[in-house]
C-alpha positions in Angstrom: 17.4 -14.2 37.5 16.2 -11.1 35.7 12.5 -10.4 35.0 11.5 -9.2 31.6 8.3 -7.5 30.7 6.1 -9.7 28.6 5.4 -8.3 25.2 2.9 -10.5 23.4 3.9 -9.4 19.9 7.6 -9.7 20.3 7.7 -13.3 19.1 5.7 -12.3 16.0 8.1 -9.4 15.3 11.0 -11.8 15.6 9.3 -14.2 13.2 8.5 -11.5 10.6 12.0 -10.0 10.9 13.4 -13.4 9.6 11.2 -13.0 6.5 12.4 -9.4 5.9 13.7 -9.8 2.3 10.5 -11.6 1.3 8.1 -9.2 3.0 9.8 -6.2 1.4 8.0 -7.2 -1.8 4.5 -7.7 -0.3 2.6 -4.7 -1.9 3.3 -6.0 -5.4 3.6 -9.4 -7.0 6.9 -11.4 -7.5 9.3 -10.2 -10.1 8.4 -11.4 -13.6 10.8 -10.7 -16.5 12.4 -7.8 -14.5 9.0 -6.0 -14.0 6.9 -6.0 -10.9 3.2 -5.3 -11.1 1.9 -2.9 -8.4 -1.4 -1.7 -7.0 -1.6 2.0 -6.7 -3.5 3.2 -3.6 -6.9 4.7 -4.1 -9.4 7.0 -2.3 -13.1 7.2 -3.1 -15.0 10.2 -1.8 -18.7 10.7 -2.0 -19.9 14.3 -2.3 -23.3 15.8 -2.7 -23.0 16.2 -6.5 -20.2 13.8 -7.4 -17.9 10.9 -6.6 -14.2 11.5 -6.6 -11.8 8.6 -7.2 -8.1 9.5 -6.6 -5.2 7.2 -7.4 -1.5 7.9 -6.5 0.4 7.4 -9.7 3.9 9.0 -9.3 6.1 8.7 -12.3 3.3 7.5 -14.5 2.7 9.5 -17.7 -1.0 10.3 -18.4 -0.4 8.7 -21.9 0.2 5.4 -20.1 -3.1 5.4 -18.2 -6.6 4.4 -19.5 -9.9 5.1 -17.8 -13.0 3.1 -18.7 -16.5 3.3 -17.3 -18.8 0.5 -18.4 -22.1 -0.7 -16.8 -21.4 0.8 -13.4 -17.8 -0.3 -13.2 -14.8 2.2 -13.3 -11.6 0.5 -14.5 -8.3 2.3 -14.5 -5.3 0.5 -16.1 -1.8 1.7 -16.9 1.9 1.1 -16.6 4.8 2.6 -14.6 7.9 1.9 -16.7 11.2 1.0 -15.2 13.7 3.9 -15.2 16.6 3.4 -17.5 20.0 2.7 -15.9 22.4 5.6 -16.2 26.0 4.9 -16.8 28.1 5.5 -13.8 25.2 5.0 -11.3 24.9 2.0 -9.1 21.4 1.2 -7.6 21.7 0.0 -4.0 18.0 -0.4 -3.2 14.8 -0.2 -5.0 11.5 0.0 -3.1 9.2 1.3 -5.8 7.2 -1.1 -7.9 7.1 -1.0 -11.7 4.9 -2.7 -14.3 1.3 -2.8 -15.2 -1.7 -2.1 -12.9 -5.4 -2.4 -13.0 -8.0 -1.1 -10.5 -11.7 -1.6 -10.8 -14.4 -0.1 -8.7 -18.2 -0.9 -8.7 -20.1 2.4 -8.4 -23.8 3.2 -7.6 -26.4 3.7 -10.4 -26.6 7.5 -10.0 -23.5 8.2 -12.2 -23.9 10.6 -15.2 -21.6 8.7 -17.6 -21.5 11.5 -20.1 -20.1 14.0 -17.5 -17.1 11.9 -16.2 -13.9 13.9 -16.2 -10.3 12.7 -15.5 -7.2 14.7 -14.9 -3.7 13.9 -13.7 -1.8 16.5 -11.6 1.3 16.1 -9.4 1.2 12.3 -9.7 -2.4 12.0 -8.6 -5.1 10.8 -11.0 -8.5 12.3 -10.2 -11.6 10.9 -11.8 -14.8 13.0 -11.2 -18.1 11.1 -11.6 -21.0 13.5 -11.5 -24.2 12.2 -9.8 -27.7 12.4 -11.2 -30.9 12.2 -9.3 -32.3 8.7 -9.4 -35.9 8.2 -8.4 -36.1 5.5 -5.8 -39.0 3.0 -6.4 -41.8 3.4 -3.9 -43.0 0.5 -1.9 -45.8 -1.3 -3.7 -48.5 -3.0 -1.8 -49.4 -6.4 -3.3 -52.9 -7.7 -2.8 -53.0 -11.3 -1.7 -55.6 -13.3 -3.5 
């Protein structure tokens, strides 16, 4: 009889390995009409004078991205289009997701909407949202009658 070291997650790994082809698609949604919607990863950084929202958008043209700020909500929509097949090439595996995307972020009230600036460089969309000073309401003592 041979002793084996107990690894509590081995059974889970074996279970998930059986679902491999299904789990390969987890970051996006199921294929619909040959397209797969995806969710680009985002970072939000708060600085002293601005908020910075960064989205990874490789192979997405800036003309295919829309940025909207309305009532404290920043919404970024766009589409990464499927690459056209080249004659003589055979695709063996595709792990990138294509299709439309939409990300929305609720932001604080100290945004200067007129100063918002967006730029796309090296496949990263950067949206800079300048902050303005907002006077916090002071506590108000209420007289009990």
